Legacy VTK file of the C-alpha trace (Angstrom):
# vtk DataFile Version 3.0
C-alpha trace
ASCII
DATASET POLYDATA
POINTS 233 float
56.248 0.233 12.478
53.811 0.812 9.634
51.145 -1.450 11.117
50.813 0.729 14.207
49.686 3.705 12.069
48.064 1.778 9.197
45.177 3.540 7.490
46.114 6.965 8.859
48.069 9.877 7.354
50.943 8.993 9.669
51.511 5.814 7.645
52.934 7.933 4.840
55.379 9.642 7.184
56.528 6.248 8.445
56.943 4.833 4.929
58.891 7.925 3.898
61.160 7.605 6.930
61.810 3.914 6.210
62.648 4.630 2.579
64.953 7.501 3.534
66.863 5.180 5.848
67.005 2.090 3.623
66.620 3.516 0.085
64.363 0.527 -0.598
60.643 0.242 -1.230
59.872 -3.161 0.230
56.522 -4.659 -0.914
55.995 -6.418 2.420
56.332 -3.115 4.250
54.121 -1.335 1.732
51.421 -4.005 2.161
51.106 -3.054 5.836
49.768 0.418 4.996
46.133 -0.589 5.459
44.424 -1.525 8.691
43.570 -4.966 7.282
45.239 -7.821 5.420
44.999 -7.166 1.705
43.940 -9.836 -0.808
46.248 -11.766 -3.105
45.490 -9.719 -6.223
46.053 -6.512 -4.260
49.417 -7.861 -3.096
50.270 -8.425 -6.755
49.686 -4.747 -7.478
51.855 -3.736 -4.524
54.677 -5.966 -5.771
54.432 -4.546 -9.300
54.587 -0.956 -8.092
57.468 -1.702 -5.730
59.258 -3.178 -8.731
58.682 -0.002 -10.764
56.223 -1.605 -13.179
52.869 -0.310 -14.369
49.851 -2.456 -13.597
46.451 -3.246 -15.057
43.912 -4.532 -12.529
40.768 -6.151 -13.900
38.335 -7.352 -11.235
34.597 -7.299 -10.499
32.910 -4.279 -8.961
33.231 -4.282 -5.175
36.343 -6.472 -5.106
38.673 -3.771 -3.790
40.452 -2.413 -6.867
40.778 0.956 -5.152
43.359 -0.564 -2.799
45.620 -1.061 -5.825
45.311 2.643 -6.610
45.971 3.532 -2.996
49.106 1.380 -3.165
50.441 3.710 -5.844
49.754 6.673 -3.557
51.615 5.099 -0.648
54.517 4.098 -2.908
54.772 7.475 -4.595
54.628 9.514 -1.409
57.127 7.190 0.283
59.534 8.105 -2.519
58.804 11.807 -2.048
56.988 12.152 -5.371
53.515 13.182 -6.511
50.597 10.986 -7.579
47.672 11.782 -9.873
44.358 9.951 -9.441
42.027 10.309 -12.415
38.335 9.418 -12.652
35.795 9.790 -15.494
33.191 11.632 -13.409
33.206 14.819 -11.342
31.087 13.139 -8.676
33.588 10.293 -8.337
36.479 12.761 -8.214
34.734 14.638 -5.397
34.189 11.392 -3.492
37.838 10.344 -3.850
38.978 13.800 -2.810
37.106 13.651 0.489
38.024 10.004 1.131
41.691 10.666 0.451
41.794 13.694 2.726
40.878 11.407 5.613
43.235 8.639 4.569
46.302 10.598 3.471
45.931 13.952 5.196
44.054 17.093 4.168
47.182 19.087 3.294
48.440 16.375 0.945
45.329 16.091 -1.259
44.010 18.366 -4.006
41.130 18.391 -6.482
41.031 19.557 -10.077
37.943 19.214 -12.262
36.520 21.380 -15.015
35.134 23.947 -12.583
36.844 23.300 -9.228
40.475 23.714 -8.167
41.481 22.999 -4.568
45.085 22.844 -3.337
46.206 22.122 -6.894
49.762 23.409 -6.667
50.706 22.061 -3.241
49.012 18.659 -3.271
51.075 15.485 -3.308
47.941 13.573 -4.336
45.894 15.364 -6.986
42.470 13.959 -7.857
41.275 15.045 -11.284
39.012 14.061 -14.130
40.591 12.034 -16.919
39.936 14.691 -19.567
41.732 17.300 -17.455
44.804 15.051 -17.225
44.693 14.432 -20.986
44.582 18.161 -21.640
47.549 18.711 -19.327
49.622 16.276 -21.356
49.090 18.377 -24.489
49.887 21.667 -22.736
53.551 22.353 -23.470
53.704 24.913 -20.672
52.223 22.569 -18.066
54.329 20.815 -15.459
51.554 18.300 -14.780
53.862 15.295 -14.686
56.796 16.935 -12.953
57.988 14.711 -10.102
55.021 12.380 -10.683
55.503 8.781 -9.592
52.268 7.341 -10.949
48.934 8.090 -12.538
45.905 6.024 -11.525
43.315 5.626 -14.275
40.175 4.643 -12.414
37.268 3.078 -14.319
39.645 2.253 -17.163
36.970 0.192 -18.922
35.646 3.563 -20.116
38.244 3.096 -22.862
35.595 0.948 -24.551
33.202 3.903 -24.655
32.583 4.921 -28.257
32.528 8.660 -27.550
35.033 9.097 -24.711
37.295 6.057 -24.993
40.030 7.823 -26.935
40.754 9.965 -23.867
42.083 6.924 -22.006
44.082 5.827 -25.048
45.712 9.257 -25.302
46.559 9.252 -21.589
48.414 5.962 -21.944
50.223 6.956 -25.136
51.193 10.485 -24.047
52.201 9.777 -20.432
56.001 9.846 -20.022
57.692 6.462 -19.704
59.025 7.523 -16.290
55.478 7.622 -14.909
53.894 4.373 -13.731
50.325 3.781 -14.867
47.750 2.001 -12.714
44.658 1.076 -14.731
41.703 -0.017 -12.583
38.952 -1.708 -14.532
35.897 -3.837 -14.210
36.313 -7.186 -15.940
37.187 -6.895 -19.633
37.491 -9.688 -22.165
40.592 -8.365 -23.934
42.821 -7.494 -20.979
45.709 -9.575 -22.341
45.658 -7.485 -25.530
45.524 -4.275 -23.494
48.523 -5.374 -21.439
50.502 -6.068 -24.624
49.520 -2.628 -25.911
50.600 -0.970 -22.640
54.017 -2.598 -22.885
54.356 -1.554 -26.523
53.464 2.132 -26.092
54.457 2.804 -22.482
56.633 0.232 -20.699
56.789 -2.886 -18.480
53.311 -3.732 -17.206
51.854 -6.444 -14.970
48.368 -7.784 -15.558
46.372 -8.719 -12.465
42.939 -10.301 -12.776
40.390 -11.622 -10.330
36.994 -13.185 -11.005
35.963 -13.399 -7.353
32.908 -11.264 -6.639
32.639 -10.527 -2.893
29.378 -8.660 -3.476
27.100 -11.154 -5.287
24.731 -9.950 -7.960
21.018 -10.613 -7.659
18.455 -10.255 -10.416
14.925 -9.074 -9.617
12.130 -7.101 -11.204
9.312 -4.949 -9.878
5.660 -5.307 -10.715
2.408 -4.490 -8.920
3.022 -7.390 -6.525
6.307 -5.871 -5.432
9.902 -7.051 -5.885
10.062 -10.502 -7.488
12.999 -12.830 -8.094
13.821 -13.022 -11.794
15.002 -16.628 -11.592
13.682 -19.582 -9.634
16.089 -20.800 -7.012
LINES 1 234
233 0 1 2 3 4 5 6 7 8 9 10 11 12 13 14 15 16 17 18 19 20 21 22 23 24 25 26 27 28 29 30 31 32 33 34 35 36 37 38 39 40 41 42 43 44 45 46 47 48 49 50 51 52 53 54 55 56 57 58 59 60 61 62 63 64 65 66 67 68 69 70 71 72 73 74 75 76 77 78 79 80 81 82 83 84 85 86 87 88 89 90 91 92 93 94 95 96 97 98 99 100 101 102 103 104 105 106 107 108 109 110 111 112 113 114 115 116 117 118 119 120 121 122 123 124 125 126 127 128 129 130 131 132 133 134 135 136 137 138 139 140 141 142 143 144 145 146 147 148 149 150 151 152 153 154 155 156 157 158 159 160 161 162 163 164 165 166 167 168 169 170 171 172 173 174 175 176 177 178 179 180 181 182 183 184 185 186 187 188 189 190 191 192 193 194 195 196 197 198 199 200 201 202 203 204 205 206 207 208 209 210 211 212 213 214 215 216 217 218 219 220 221 222 223 224 225 226 227 228 229 230 231 232
């Protein structure tokens, strides 16, 4: 049933209907939400979320980490809850907002940055900058995490940033234990330590890593002769 509407807003309605009937969030059903077969590491994220566990995904740029975040959206909305998707940059938040409107339905998606607020109160999927989410957690009068299934922390490797990294730390520490965290990161050397820290301060967490780079890197430089290969083949 899900496959016939995969990749469209109707997929959420179908997932919600299936959950209402069965009271189960089956990972195999959830994995059919996209119009393509998802990779093994993405399946691992789906299984973790279906099992009510937070997840850290560390994989190269271009490998499809966003699918793991989208899995949290599908899972959360199937359960009738809200999902927050955080990014470190306004430009990235704007991009996700417009992408998600097409994927999940315009009425379901909202945007909240330092200077823009769109559909904030009614959105099931709220895209916001990480600092805004952090500030919400410290606002005693805010209901930011009311009925929230999960919070996606995109570009989580920003935690290593000397000036802004504490924002990500605070988000992990201050988020309620009832909220699943999905940390999407480029490859980091200390992911095992981060997973142990997640479990200590927040709750059960799966670590998913991939070193496969579907978009290969090339190294070149530019001089007066034009673009030149940096290394001999």
